[in-house]
N, C-alpha and C positions, 0 to 999 in steps of 0.2 A: 516489613509487613507484606509488601507485594512479592518480594522474592520468596519469602516463606510459603506463601500461597502457591507460587509457581513450582517450588521444590516438591510440595505435596502433590500438585497436579502431575508433575512429571514422574515422580517415583512411588507414590502411594495410591493414588486413585485407581480403584478397580483391582488392586493387587491381591492375589489370593495367598494361601499358605504354601510353604515349601521353599527350598533354596533357589529353585529355578523359576519361581513365580515372577511374572512381569506385570507392571502397571499397564493400563490401557494406552498410555502415551508411549511407553517402551515397546509394546506390542505393535502399535501402528508404525513406529519408526523401523522396527525390525522386519516389517513385511515389504520386501523390495518390490513385488509386483503391484500391490495396492498403493504403495508410496509413489511409484512411478506414474501410475494412472492418476492419482490425486494431483501430483505436480503438473502433469501434462494437461489435465482438465483446467487447472488454475490458469495456466498460461494461455490456453485457447479462449477461456472465458474473458481473460484480460484483453486479449486481442479484439474480441467482439465488443466489449464494453468501451474500451478506449477508442476503437475505430469509429463507432457510432457517435461518440462525443466529438471526435475530431471533425467528422463530417459537418456537424452543426456549427462548431466553432469556426471552421474555415468559411462557412457560408456567412456567419455573422461578421467575419473580417472582410467579406467581399472578395474572397479569393476564388471560390468555386460556386457553381449553381446560382449565379447572380440573377437569373431570370425566374428562379423558383422562390416563392415566398418562404420566409424562415419558418412560419407556422406549419407549412406543408411538409417541409423536411423534418421538422421536429416531431410532428405527429407520426410520420412514417417510421422513423427510427426509434422513437421512444420505447415501444414494447421490447425491442432488441436490447436497448440500453438497460432497461429495468431487469430483463432476464440475465444479461451479462453481469450486471452488478450483483444480483442475488447469487449467481454461481461463484463469482470472485469472492464474495464475502464468506460463503459457506466453505469453499475449498481453502481460502486463506486462513480461516479460523482452525480448520483441521490441520493444516500445515504447522500453524503456531502451536497447536496442542501437542504435536509430536516432538517439538524441540523448544519448549517455552523458555528454558534458561539460556539457551544459545541466542535466541532472539532478544531476550531481555537485556543481555550484556553486549548487544551489537549496535554500534553507532549508526550503521546504515539503516537498520530497522527502525530505530528511534526517529531518525530524520525522515524516513518514509511516512511514519505515522503523522508527523507534523504537516507534511505536504498533503496527506489525505484529508486531514481536518481542514486545511486551508482550501482545498478543492471543494469539499462538501459545503463549507460556509459560502464560498463563491457561488455554487449552484443554487443554494437557498436564496441568496440575495438576488440573483438573476431572476429566478422564478417568481419571487414574491414582491420584488420592487422594480427591477429594470424592465421586465417585459409586460408590465401592466398597461403600457400604451403601445403594445405591439401592433395594433391596428393602424397606427399612424405611420409606421415605418416598415411594415411587413413586406411590402413590395419593392422597397428600395434596394439598389445594388449594394449599397453600404449602409447599414443601420447606424443609429446615433453613436456618439463616442462612448457613452456608458456601456452599450451593448458590445461594442468592439473591445473595450477594455476588459470586460468580463470574459469575453472569448479568449483574449490573449492570456489572461491570468489562468484560465482553465487549461489552455494548451501547455503553458509553462509548468503548472502544478502537476498535471498528469504525466508529462514527460519526465519530471523529476521523480515522481513515484515509481515509474517504470525503471528508470536508471538506477535509483537507489535500491530497488528490489533486486536488480541484477547484481549489484555490488555485494549484497548479503552473502553470496556464495564464496567470497574471497575473505581470507583471514588476515588481511594486512594489519588490522588493529585489534587483534584478538587479545583478550585479557591474559596476563601472564607474560606477554611479550614486552620488550622495551618500547613503549609508546609515549607520546607526549602526555604530560600531567593532566591537561584539560580533557583529553580523550578518556583517560582513566576515570576522571570524575564523571563525565557524561555517561559512560558505560557502567558506572558503579562497580568497577572492577574490584574494589576493596572488599566487597561482600561476596565475590565469586570464589569458586574453589581454587582458581589459579592466582588470585590476588592481584594487586596493582604493582606494576613494575615501571616506574617513571623513567623515561628516556633521559631526562635532564640529570638524574642521579647517576646513570650509567656512564654518560660521556664526561663527567667531571674528572 
């Protein structure tokens, strides 16, 4: 069901008549200048977004800016964080739109989505539960254990998101290649145009 929608998204949406007609997805991918600009903007936006989050997380862990209240740092960088997140989301969706089937069958992309969800859930818990008593520990060099745990989880999750995003460029576990059976299952290679090629069957 999901793959059928992505096939339509990549090959049919916006496609006109004629043998050389392209879908909007294919046209976006085939535009090297715009694609490069889009990818570069995504990376710069990610640097801004992650950088501002790391500043707050490191303060919560008591590593940097110990004399500055957490709320002060958070208020200063929050507009940049929101802007960075908006740009990351928009450019990320555009990048996905250009190659939806490649990302759908990519284990790194799927793992990246898991850590994004984990990081966003952690942010929600921190803002709606952990920092409710921020007035009591705002000026402390090291906030309570719950705040520090949230910061550590945030750092780990976003570092994993960045690392997994980088791995997407590599085809180590591309469908059609001899790869472990469990990776074939995770990537749903059986439904891909290249099929599933289990490593265990090859080495027998």
